[in-house]
N, C-alpha and C positions, 0 to 999 in steps of 0.2 A: 406466357402470352395471355393478355387480357381477353376475357370472354366478351365478344361483341354484343351478343344477345343480352347479357346481364347489363352491359353499359347502356344499351338503348332503353332498357327498363328503368334504369336509374334516371335517365334524362326525361322520361315521360312524367306526366302530372299525376299518375297513379301512385298511391302509397306503396312504399317499399320497405322491407325489413332486412334483418341481417342476412337472410338467405339469398337476398338479391345482390349482395356485395360481390365484387370481383374476387376471384380465388386468391389473388396476390394480396389483396387488402385483408382478407380473412386470416391469412397466414401471419401478416404483420400484427394483427390484433392479438392473435394467440401467443405471440412472443412476450406479451405483458402478463400472461396468466401465471398462477402458481403451478408448480409441477404436479401437485396432487390433483388439481382440476384437469390438467392436461392428460394425465394417464388414467384417471378413474372416472371422469365425468364426460369430458368432451367426446371421446371416441364412441360413447353410447348414444349420441344424438342422431347422427346419420353418417353415411359413408363419406360424404363430402367433408364433414368436420373431422372424421377419423383420419382421412388422407392429409388434411391440412395440419392436424396435430402431429403427424408422423413425418412431416417435411423436415429435412436437415436444417433449413433456414429458421424454422420455429424454435429450434434448440440452441441457436448460436450464442445467445447471451444468458442462458439458463444454467444455474449451478445447483447440483444436487448435494446437499449437505445434511446427512442423517443426524438426528439428535440422539442424545444418550438414551432416550426412552425406546428407541427402535432396536429390537434384538436382531441378531444376524439373519434369522429367517425372514423377517420383514424387509430387511435391506435387500436380500436376494430376490424376494418377490417383487420389489419395486424395480430393481435393475432389469428384470425380465421384460418390463413394460417400457423400457427406455433404450431401444436399439440405436437411437440417434443422439444419445447423451454425449456432450462434448466436454463438460466441466464437472469434476467430482472432487469434493473435499471431505476427507474422513478425519474428523476432529478426535475420534475415539478409536481405540484398538478394536479390530474385528477379527473373526476367525478365518480359517482357510476357505470355508464355504463361501463367505462373502468376498474374499480376495479373488477366488477363481470365478465367482459370479461376475466380477468386473470383466475378466478376460472372455467369458462365454457370451456376454450380452452387450458389451459396450465397445465395439471395435473402432468407433469413430472418435474416441476420447482424444482431446487436444491438451487438456490440463488435468493433472492428477496430483492431489496433495494427500500424503499419508501423515498421520499424527507422529509426533517425535519419538514415541515408544512402540511403534508398530514393527514387530519382527518380520523381516522379509528374507526368505531363503534365496540363494543364488539361482536355484531352479525356477523359482517364481519370477525373479527379475529377468531371467532368460526368456521365459514364456511371455512376459510383458513386452519385451523388446520385439518379439516375433509376431505377436498377435495384435498389439495396439500400435501400429506403425505410424499413426498420425500424431502421436504425442509431441507437443511443442514445449510443454512446461511440466516439470516434475519436481516434487519435493518429497524427500525420503530420509529416513534415519539409517545410519550404518553403525554396526557394532563390530567387535573383534572377530565375530564368526563370519562376517560377509563383506567387510569393508573393502578388501582388495578385489576379490572375485566379483562382488556385487557391482563395483564400479566398472569393471570390464564388460559386464553384461549391459548396463544401461548406456554405455558409450557406443553401443551398436545401433541405438535409435537414430534413424536417418534424419528426422526432422526436429530433434531436440534443440531448442533455442535457449530455454531458461531453466537452469538447474539449481536447486537448493539442497545442500547436504547438511544434515544434523548428525553430529557424532560427539558423544561424551566419553568415548573410550580414550584414555589419556596415556596408556602405556607405550603405544607405538604411534608415530606421527602418521597422519593421513597421507596416503599415496595418491598423488594427483596425476601421475604420468598417464594412466589410461584416459583421463579426461583430455589431457594435453594432446595426446596422439589420436584420440577419437573425437567424437562429438563435433563433426565437421560444420554443423549449422549453429553451434553455440555462440550466443551473443551476450548472455547474462549468467552470472554465477554468484550464488550467495553461500558463503561458508560460515556455518555455525559449529565450529569444531574445537575440541579441547587441546589438540596437539597438531601443529603444522610446522614442518621444517622450512627454513628459508630456501633450501635447495629445491624442494618440491614446488614452492611458490614461484621461484625464479624461472623454473622450466615451464610451468604453466603459462606465466605471463609472456615469456618469449615466444611460445608456440601460438598463442592466441592474440598476440600484440596487434594484429591487423583486423581483428573481427570482434573483440570484446568491447561492448558498449556500456555494460553495467556491471559493477563489482561491489559486493557487500561482504565485509569481513568482520566476523566476531570470533576471533581466535585468541587463545590465552597463552600459547607457548611458541610463538613465532621465533623468539630468541633474539631477534635484532630488528631494526627498522624495516618495515615492509615497503615503504614508499619508493625506494630506489628500484625495486623490482616492478612495482606497479607503473612507474613513470614511463616504461617502454611502450605502454598501450597507447597507440597513436589515435585511436578513435573512441576512447573512453568518454562517455557523456555523463554517467552517473557514478559517483563514488560515495559509499557509505562505510566508514571505517571507525572502529573503536580505537581510542588513543592508546590503549595497551599495545596495539599493533605497531605503533610508532616507535616505542622503545624509549625509555627515559634518557638513556645516554645519547641517543641520536635524534632527539625530538627537533632540535633546531635545524640540523642538517637535513632531516627527513622532510619536515614541513615545507622547507624552502623549495623543494622539488615540485610542490603543487603549483607554484607560479609558472612553471614551464609546461604544465599540462593544459594547454589552451583549449583542448576539446571538451573539457569538463564543463557542463552546464548546471549540474545538480551536485551539491556537496553536503554530506552529513558527517559531523564530527561528534562522536559520542564519548563523553569524558568519564561516564560511570562514577557514581558517587562513592563506590567502594574500590575504585581502581587505583592505578599506580600514581596518578598525578594529583591526588586530593590535596597534598601539602605543598605542592610546587607552585608558588605564587608567581613564578616567572613565566609559566607556560602561556598565560594570556598575552604577555608582552611579546613572546616569541611568535605567537600566531599573528599578531598585528604586524610586527616588523617583517616577518618572513613570508607572509602569505598575502594579506589584503592591501597593505600600503602601496602607494605608487602604482595603482591599477594592476596589482599582481594577479588578481582574478576578476578583472572587470567584465569578463564575459559571462559570469554566473547569472543564471535565471532563478535558481532555487538554492536556499541555504538553510540547513538545520543544525542547531547547536543544542546538545542534549546533556543534561545533568552536569553543568559547569558550576562548581561551587565557588571558585575564586574569580568570578566574573567582575569586570570593571567597566565603567561607563565608556571608556575610550574605545572599547570594542565596537559598540553600536555606532559611535561617531565615525569610526574608520570604515566600517562596512557601508554605511549610508553614503559616505563621500566617494569611495572608490569602486563601489559595485552598483552603478546607477541603473542597470538593466534588471535588477532583481524583481521578480514577480511574486515570489513565494518565500516567506521568512518564518522560521519556526524556532523560537526559544522555549524549550521544554524543560521544566524542572530546573530553572535557573533562578534561585531564590533572591539573588542580589540585584536582579534587573528591576529598575524602577521607572518612574514616569519620565525622567530625563532621557533615558534610552529610547523610549517610545517617541519622544519629541524628535529625536534624531531620525528614527526609522520612518516617521511620517513624511519626511522629505523625499522618500522614494516615489517618484511620480508614476511608476508602472506597477506598484504594489497591488496585488489582487487577493493574496492569501496570507493571513498572518495568524500565528499561534503564539500566545503568551501564557500558555498553561503552566501553572505552578510558579508564577512570578509575584513580585511585591507591588504591582501597579495599583493605582488608586483611581478615583474618578477623573483626575486630571489627564490621565492617559487616554481615556475615552474621548475627551474633548480634543486632544491633539490628533487622534486618529480620524476625526471628522474631516480632516484635510485630504485624506486618501479617498478620492472620488471613485476609484476603480475597485475598491475593496468589496469582495463578494463572499469571502470565507473568513470567519473570525472565531477563534477559540480562546475563551477567557476562563476556562475551567480552572478550579483550584486557585482562584484569585479572590480571597475573602475580603480584601480591602476595598473592593468596588462597592459603593453604597447606592442609595436611592437616586441621587443625581446622575450618576453614571448609567444606571439602568434606564432611566428616562431618556438620556441622551442617545442611547442606542436606537431609538425610534426614528432618528434622523439619518440613519445609514440606509438610505433607500435602495441601494444596489445589493444589499446582502442577500445571499441565497442559502447560506449555511451559518448558523449561530449556535455555539456550544457554551453553555453556562453551568456545566456540572460542578457540584460541590461549591456553588457560590451563594452569597446572601442576596437573593433576588427580591428583597423588600422594595416595593414600589415599581416592579417590572410590570408595565401596562399590557397585559395579555389582550385586553379588549381593543387595543389600537393596532395590533399586528396586521390585520387584514387590510386596513386602510392606509397605513404608513409604510409597512414593509411588504410591498406588493410583489416583490420578486422572491421573498423568502420561501424556501421549500423544505427546510429541515431545521428543527429547533430541539436542542438537547438540554434537558433540565433535570438530570438525575441527581438525587440526594442533595437537593438544594435546601437552604434555610429560608424560612419565612415564605413558603410557597403559597401563592394565591390559588387554592384548589378550585374555587368557583370560576375564576377567570380561565384557568386551564381547561376545565370541563366545558366551558362555553366555547372556547376556541376549537376543541375537538368536535363538538356537536354541530358547528357551523358548516361542516362539510367543505372546508377550505383545502387548498392544495398543500398546505403546510403539514408535514409529517412530524409528530411530536414524540420524543422519547423521554 
């Protein structure tokens, strides 16, 4: 409830400061602070600020991600000051004191990410499921010591919606039956595992067919085409699959099933430069004929194609023609993609987000993209053939909010014109660029603009 007295003060002609702000507004402001300020400085100002800093709403978008310099004792000390923490990411391995510090101090956690080599005992996972009952998103690694019993424990989490499993143990296939029979709220699963049997995958898909909305698979030993099992998922909206999961023998028959999965709005096909299909020049033709042509996936809103070595121009032409609703297109590490492909993609009238990272495009591609009036995200990283003319043309993309030029030759990039011409730009990435205009970059940073530069 808004404090009426405070509101009347603000409406008066007398000067007012931050202490006169309504409590709700103070809480909203605190959501934009760094965690260090929120736990070490703000509580020391006054009781009102301490109460606002401890509101659950203040922490709803804050993520605690300790860096490698913080030892386990420092992590535990910080966790004790964060009883309302909801999102925790552990990029590095921690000891048992830190692990149990999570259980003792952060009962409201909604999202928890462990690093891929963090050992987790079944006892710990059981305690986690009992004491952090609000967890909706969990990422953890499983090994041969806990992969079966560990899954049985986490499947007891009543609110778990998004689960990521990392397992490099390849002697026994991952058992998915506990997930299939448990995890009643599960809507998203990401499998990064070394060994997965088709029987386990089939059972999981069958049990979750009516609730699974997002699936990501990076598995190396499925043994046969995974798509027939995935195709039973009636409400699947996002599919991210490595083409090793399709299976060389069944690629044509498997890929054609995508045409019948009309609920999919986001599709990622990762070909892996060292994968099964590097020498198969017919795979592109199969994708075009069996998936995209004749409006096979005309409902798509987002498409990502990653590390495709045998790319042909016909792919972009077909996608642009038969997927008119696409808003986001990513061609990442596709070295054969050239300006002609960009010319085709520029006909997508709804295009808002485009990544051409690691492609062979030149200045001509930038001129073609000028036709995409809704474009607000553009990634041109690792595109060394873009020269001065292309860099200057980017100043005409007035709707851009995010621009990424990492590892590019940015000779002639007019840093001084960004604030006047790219008025909506909020993030610019220029890591490891050639011919950097350091004076122009320093001036942009010193102007106090809304643009964050990396």
